[in-house]
C-alpha positions in Angstrom: 3.6 -5.1 21.6 2.4 -1.5 22.1 -0.9 -0.1 21.2 -1.9 3.2 19.6 -4.6 5.6 20.5 -7.8 4.9 18.5 -8.3 6.5 15.1 -11.7 5.9 13.4 -12.3 3.4 16.3 -9.2 1.3 15.5 -6.1 0.9 17.6 -2.9 -0.3 16.0 -0.6 -2.8 17.6 3.1 -2.2 16.9 6.7 -3.1 17.7 9.4 -0.4 18.1 13.1 -1.0 18.5 16.3 0.8 18.1 17.0 4.5 18.1 17.9 7.2 15.5 16.2 8.3 12.4 12.8 6.7 11.9 12.1 3.7 9.6 8.5 2.5 9.3 7.9 -1.0 7.9 4.4 -2.0 6.7 3.5 -5.6 6.1 1.5 -7.3 3.4 -1.5 -9.6 3.1 -1.7 -12.3 4.4 0.6 -11.2 7.1 1.5 -9.0 10.1 4.5 -7.4 11.7 6.3 -10.8 11.8 7.0 -10.5 8.1 9.8 -8.1 9.1 11.3 -10.3 11.8 14.4 -10.8 9.6 14.7 -7.3 8.4 14.0 -5.2 11.4 17.0 -6.5 13.5 19.3 -5.6 10.6 18.1 -1.9 10.6 17.4 -1.4 14.3 21.1 -0.8 15.2 21.0 2.3 13.0 17.4 3.6 13.3 14.2 3.9 15.3 12.2 1.0 13.6 8.5 1.0 13.9 6.6 -2.1 12.7 2.8 -1.9 13.1 0.0 -4.4 12.4 -2.4 -2.8 9.9 -6.1 -2.6 10.7 -7.6 -6.0 10.7 -4.3 -7.8 11.0 -2.2 -9.3 13.8 -3.1 -7.8 17.1 -4.6 -4.6 15.8 -8.4 -3.8 16.1 -10.7 -5.8 13.8 -14.2 -4.2 14.0 -16.3 -5.0 10.8 -18.8 -2.2 10.9 -16.8 0.1 8.6 -15.3 -1.5 5.5 -13.9 1.8 4.2 -11.7 2.0 7.2 -9.8 -1.0 5.7 -9.2 0.7 2.4 -5.7 1.9 1.4 -6.8 5.4 2.4 -8.1 4.1 5.8 -4.9 2.2 6.4 -2.7 5.2 5.4 -4.8 7.3 7.8 -4.1 4.9 10.6 -0.3 4.8 10.0 -0.2 8.6 9.7 -2.0 8.9 13.0 0.4 6.5 14.7 3.4 8.4 13.4 1.9 11.7 14.6 1.2 10.1 18.0 4.9 9.0 18.3 6.2 12.3 16.8 7.8 10.6 13.9 8.3 12.4 10.6 10.7 12.2 7.6 10.9 8.5 7.9 12.1 5.9 5.5 8.8 4.1 4.6 9.1 0.4 3.7 6.4 -1.7 2.3 5.3 -4.5 -0.1 1.9 -6.0 -1.1 -0.8 -4.0 0.7 1.9 -2.3 2.7 3.4 -1.0 -0.5 0.1 0.4 -1.5 -0.3 1.9 2.0 3.0 3.8 2.0 2.5 5.1 -1.5 -0.9 6.4 -0.5 0.6 7.8 2.7 3.4 9.7 1.0 0.9 11.2 -1.5 -1.3 12.4 1.4 1.4 13.4 3.9 4.7 14.0 2.2 6.1 15.4 5.5 6.1 11.9 6.9 8.5 10.5 4.3 12.2 10.9 3.8 12.3 8.1 1.2 10.4 5.0 0.1 11.9 1.4 -0.1 9.2 -0.7 -1.7 8.4 -3.9 -3.6 5.4 -4.5 -5.8 2.6 -3.7 -6.2 3.7 -0.6 -8.2 1.5 1.3 -10.5 1.6 1.0 -14.3 0.4 -2.5 -15.1 -3.0 -1.1 -16.2 -5.3 -3.4 -18.2 -2.5 -6.0 -18.6 -3.8 -7.5 -15.4 -6.9 -8.6 -17.4 -4.9 -10.9 -19.6 -5.7 -14.6 -19.0 -2.5 -15.7 -17.3 -2.2 -12.6 -15.2 -5.8 -12.6 -14.2 -5.7 -16.2 -13.1 -3.2 -15.3 -10.4 -5.8 -13.1 -8.7 -8.5 -15.6 -8.1 -8.3 -14.9 -4.4 -9.3 -11.2 -5.0 -12.6 -12.4 -6.4 -13.1 -15.1 -3.7 -12.7 -12.5 -1.0 -15.7 -10.6 -2.4 -18.1 -13.5 -1.7 -19.9 -14.9 1.3 -17.6 -17.9 1.2 -15.3 -15.8 3.5 -18.0 -15.6 6.2 -19.8 -18.9 5.6 -16.9 -21.2 5.0 -13.5 -19.7 5.8 -13.9 -17.5 8.9 -13.0 -19.4 12.1 -12.3 -22.6 10.1 -8.7 -23.4 11.0 -8.1 -26.2 8.6 -9.6 -24.3 5.6 -7.6 -21.2 6.5 -4.4 -23.2 6.8 -5.0 -24.9 3.4 -5.6 -21.6 1.7 -2.5 -20.0 3.2 -0.4 -23.0 2.4 -1.5 -22.9 -1.2 -1.0 -19.2 -1.7 2.3 -18.9 0.1 3.8 -21.9 -1.8 2.6 -20.5 -5.1 3.9 -17.0 -4.5 7.2 -17.6 -2.8 10.5 -17.8 -4.7 12.4 -21.0 -5.5 14.0 -22.4 -2.4 12.2 -20.0 -0.1 11.1 -20.9 3.4 8.4 -18.3 3.5 5.8 -21.0 3.8 7.5 -22.5 6.9 7.9 -19.1 8.4 4.4 -17.8 7.7 1.8 -20.5 7.4 1.5 -21.9 11.0 1.8 -18.4 12.6 -0.8 -16.9 10.3 -3.1 -19.8 10.7 -3.1 -19.2 14.4 -3.7 -15.4 14.2 -6.4 -15.7 11.4 -8.4 -18.5 12.9 -10.1 -16.5 15.7 -13.7 -15.7 14.8 -13.9 -12.5 12.7 -10.1 -12.4 12.1 -10.1 -13.8 8.6 -13.0 -11.6 7.5 -11.2 -8.5 8.8 -8.0 -9.5 7.0 -9.6 -9.6 3.6 -11.7 -6.4 4.1 -9.0 -4.6 2.1 -10.1 -6.5 -1.0 -13.7 -5.5 -0.5 -12.8 -1.8 -1.3 -12.5 -1.1 -5.0 -9.2 0.6 -4.4 -7.9 -2.5 -2.6 -9.0 -5.0 -5.2 -5.9 -5.2 -7.5 -7.9 -6.3 -10.5 -10.1 -3.2 -10.3 -7.5 -0.8 -9.3 -5.1 -1.8 -12.1 -7.7 -2.0 -14.8 -9.0 1.5 -13.8 -5.7 3.2 -13.3 -4.7 6.3 -15.2 -1.3 8.1 -14.9 -1.7 11.2 -12.6 -0.9 14.7 -13.8 2.9 15.3 -13.6 2.5 17.5 -10.5 0.9 14.6 -8.6 3.7 12.1 -9.2 5.6 10.9 -6.1 8.6 13.0 -5.7 10.4 11.6 -2.6 13.4 9.4 -3.4 12.2 5.9 -4.0 14.0 2.6 -4.2 11.9 -0.1 -5.9 13.1 -3.7 -5.3 11.3 -5.9 -7.8 11.5 -9.7 -7.3 12.2 -11.7 -10.4 10.1 -14.7 -9.3 6.8 -13.0 -8.1 4.0 -14.5 -10.2 1.6 -11.7 -9.0 3.7 -8.9 -10.4 5.9 -9.7 -13.4 9.0 -7.5 -13.9 7.6 -6.5 -17.3 5.1 -4.4 -15.4 7.8 -2.0 -14.3 7.9 -0.2 -17.7 5.6 2.7 -16.8 7.1 3.9 -13.5 8.2 7.2 -15.0 4.5 8.1 -15.1 4.2 7.8 -11.4 7.6 8.6 -9.8 10.0 11.5 -10.4 13.0 10.2 -8.4 13.4 6.4 -8.3 15.8 3.6 -8.7 14.6 0.2 -10.0 16.5 -2.8 -8.8 15.8 -6.5 -9.5 15.8 -9.1 -6.7 17.0 -12.3 -8.4 15.4 -15.4 -7.1 13.1 -13.6 -4.7 9.3 -14.3 -4.8 6.4 -12.2 -3.6 7.5 -12.1 0.1 10.4 -9.9 -0.6 11.3 -8.5 2.8 11.2 -12.0 4.3 13.1 -13.6 1.4 15.7 -10.8 0.7 16.2 -8.9 4.0 19.8 -8.1 3.4 19.0 -6.3 0.1 16.2 -4.3 1.8 18.5 -3.4 4.7 21.2 -2.2 2.4 18.8 0.2 0.6 17.1 1.4 3.7 20.4 2.3 5.3 21.4 4.1 2.2 18.5 6.5 2.7 19.2 7.3 6.3 20.9 10.7 7.1 24.6 10.5 7.9 25.4 10.1 11.6 27.0 13.1 13.2 30.7 12.6 14.0 
């Protein structure tokens, strides 16, 4: 792992492999850079692939004195600073879960950093449908993470963290997926150090990072503020957190996008469908000379 210069008091850990046009892959929650261990090797022969740990995750900094720094705006700021440090621009930005939120925020703030987006949910447009009973029940964790149970019960408690991860990953992965085998033991190890679990859920303690609040409060932007970079949206058919029916308002947020279903994939789409992601990432790269 390499480490960035500090921004807002945070240093990002990152992996970098390959050469060529830049591709930046941003992981979800719970997670870290290892969520791209199947995808990055497929892209690295064709690109300069950067895979950081977001603030509060993996091997990146985890101070808890500034909760705003863990918001989607803080995370996007950190990724932008890392790309500037490495002189990367016009990258294909890849993300899902909070990584998807992060790259959508990043491209809105710094369009010069993005050649294209390849993203999986969350996507805007669900609105107050998230407050329906069945939908809202999937987001019990977002409410749990607002409470002192995080500090008083979960943080540093290896068995409790493992049980929580196992329940969530098994619930959210697609049929026949091995995401639980791939993620649970590794994340239990990384999240069991004192303070690590609390840092990993700090995203949810910002209103913009709490999916229930952010969806319920969302309003379509003015047309001139829609995302204009070419965007490929890979929407899993078996993600209980983000039903495909919620893809019906994308025109209000994107001007140049392609919507593609990922049959049989669950929430952990880059891990469960790496070949599909690689195909669409490579399609956005500039043609090689000669």
